Structure formats: structure tokens, C-alpha cells
N, C-alpha and C positions, 0 to 999 in steps of 0.2 A: 582760773581755768582748770579744766580737768583733762583726762586722757581719752575722752570719747571722740575719736577721730574717724572720719570716713575717707578712705582713699577713693579717688574717682577715676573715670575713664582714662585709658591709655592716650587718648587724644590730648588730654590736658594734664600731663604728668606733673606740672608745676603748681597745681592747686589742690586744696583739700577742704573739706567741711569740718568744722570744729564746734562742738557744743560747749559753750562757756558756762561757768557756774551760775550766772544770772538767768539762765534759760534761753538766751539768745543763741542763734546759730550763726556762725561766721564762715564766710568763704575767704580763705587766706592763701597766700603763697606758701607752698610746702617747705621751701628752703629758708626764706627770710622771715616767715611768720607775719608779713605785712597783711593787714586785713583789707580785702577789696570791698566786701559788702557784709552788712550785719542785718539779720532778719529777726525782727521783734514780733513775737506773737501778740494777738489781741487779748489774751488771757494770761494770768499768772498762775503758776503751779507746775505740776509735773507734765510739761508739754513734751510730746513725742514728735519726731520729724521723720518723714519718709522723703528720701532724695533719690531721684533716678535721672539718668541722662536720656535725652530725647534727640533723635537724629532726624533731620529732614531729608528729602530726596537729594538735596545738594549736600555733599559730604562736608562742605565747609561750615555748615550751620549745625552747631551743637548747642543744645539748650539743656538746662537742668530744671527739673520740676521739683519744687519743695512744697510739701503738704504738712502743715502743723496741726496736731490734734491734741485734745485734752480729755481726760476722763475715760472711764471703762468702755463707753460707747463711742469713743472717738469723735467728739464734737469738733468741728473745724474751728481753728483759731488763727489761721494764716495760710495763705497760698501765694506762691510766686513762681513765675516762669522766667528764667533769666538766661541771658546769652551774651556773647561778645559783640560789640559794635565798635569799630575803629580801635581795636585793642583794649577796650574798656568793658568791664562787666556792667550790664544794664538790666533793669527789670522791664520785661515786656508785658507781663500780666500780674496783677495783684488783686486782692479781694475787692478793692475799690472799683477796679475795672469790671470785675464780675458783677458787682452791684449795679453798675450802669446798664448791664444787660439782663437784669432781672433776678440776680442772686439775692436772697434774703439774708443780708449780712448781720442783721440784729436778731436772728432766730437760730435755734439749734438746727444745724445742718451738718451733713457729711459731704465731702467732695471726693468723688471717685472719677478717675480718668481711665479711658480705654484708648489705646493706641494701636492702630492697624489690626484690630481683632478680626476684621472681615477681609483682610488682604487689600483694602482700598487705600491704605496709608492715612486714613482719617484719624484725627486727634479729637476725641469726644470727651467733654467734661460733663459730669452729671452732678446735680445737687439733689440730695435725698435726705429724708428723715425716717426714723423708725417709729413704728406704732404697734400697739397690741390689739389684734382683732378682738371683738367682744367674746368670742368663744375660747380665746387663749387663756391658759393658766400658767404657763411656764415661759421664761424669757426666750427659750429657743424657738418659740412659736411666733416671735415678733416678725413683722413684715416691714418692707421698705417701700416708701412712696417717692418716686422721682418727680420733683416739681420744676426742674429746669434741665434742659439739655442744650449745650452749646458745642459747636464745632469751632476749634481754634485752627486758623489757617495763616500761613506765612504769606504776606503780601509783598511781592518784589518791588512794587511801585513805591510804597511808603516805607519799605524796609522795616516792617513791624508786624505784629500779630494782630489779626482782626478776628472778631467773633461773629459767628452766625448762629442765631437761635434756631433750633430744630423743633 
């Protein structure tokens, strides 16, 4: 294990994310170091993780979004949306769930999410890839093409996240 730790939200003072030497990310108890969940990326190598907390309109619903990428152009190699259910940490969305809704899991893609950017409270997930237009000669001229847009919604009936293709 190493010392790359991420302290998280005041709402969850007892947990932290920890990057292990094997490249996995662990959600663990900050005090006892008990591991609640381990996130294994689909690729080996220098994987980077972005973790952020996501709050729903109901203040009791706190989720953590984990986006794993590899390479200079941030190819996605893992995605998880986790939260607590009956006191246990569970995964509500993973790459396999996105694939069932049209995500090209076997192709080079980036996952970008936008939360409440228009004031509507919507959680939008975009799958995109970059390309060089014919007239481009420099990397900074690359463009992005969005091939999938999903809205992630909390469903009170099923107590889970549902996805709606946009």
C-alpha cells in the first residue's frame, strides 16, 4: 500500500479512498482500515482515478462517482457510482451497466459527467472519443465526438439508479 489517500465528504467522516500499489482503488474505514469495496480497472498500468461526491435532492442520498482512466488521452478503464444501502456500500452503476445502455465498452472512449450544469439537477453521462479532423496538424486541434448520452436518475420505487438514453 502507499500513502495516496483521498479524504472525502464531511457526511462520511469514517471512510476514505486509498490507492493500493497494485493499482486498485479501495474504499476503507478511515480508522480501522477495513476495506469496504475494491475497484479494479479493466486495464493494467498507470491508472488515474477521479472521485467526487454526488448529492441527490434527498440529503440522505450521498453517492461517490469513480472514473478510472489510463494514458495521456484518458481512455476510460473503469466507472462506478456507489452509495450506501442498508448501511452497506453498494455499486449502483458500473461499466457493464453502461454497456447494456449502449456504451462501447470494448472501444477507446472517455466518460464525462455533468451534474446540474443547467440548474435542473440532472446527472448526464457522456461517452466520447477524440479524433483529428483532416485539416488538423497539431494535437490541440483534435475534436471530440459524443456517441452516447445517458441521464442517470434515482428511482424511489426500485431504490436504484436507472438510465435514460438521450
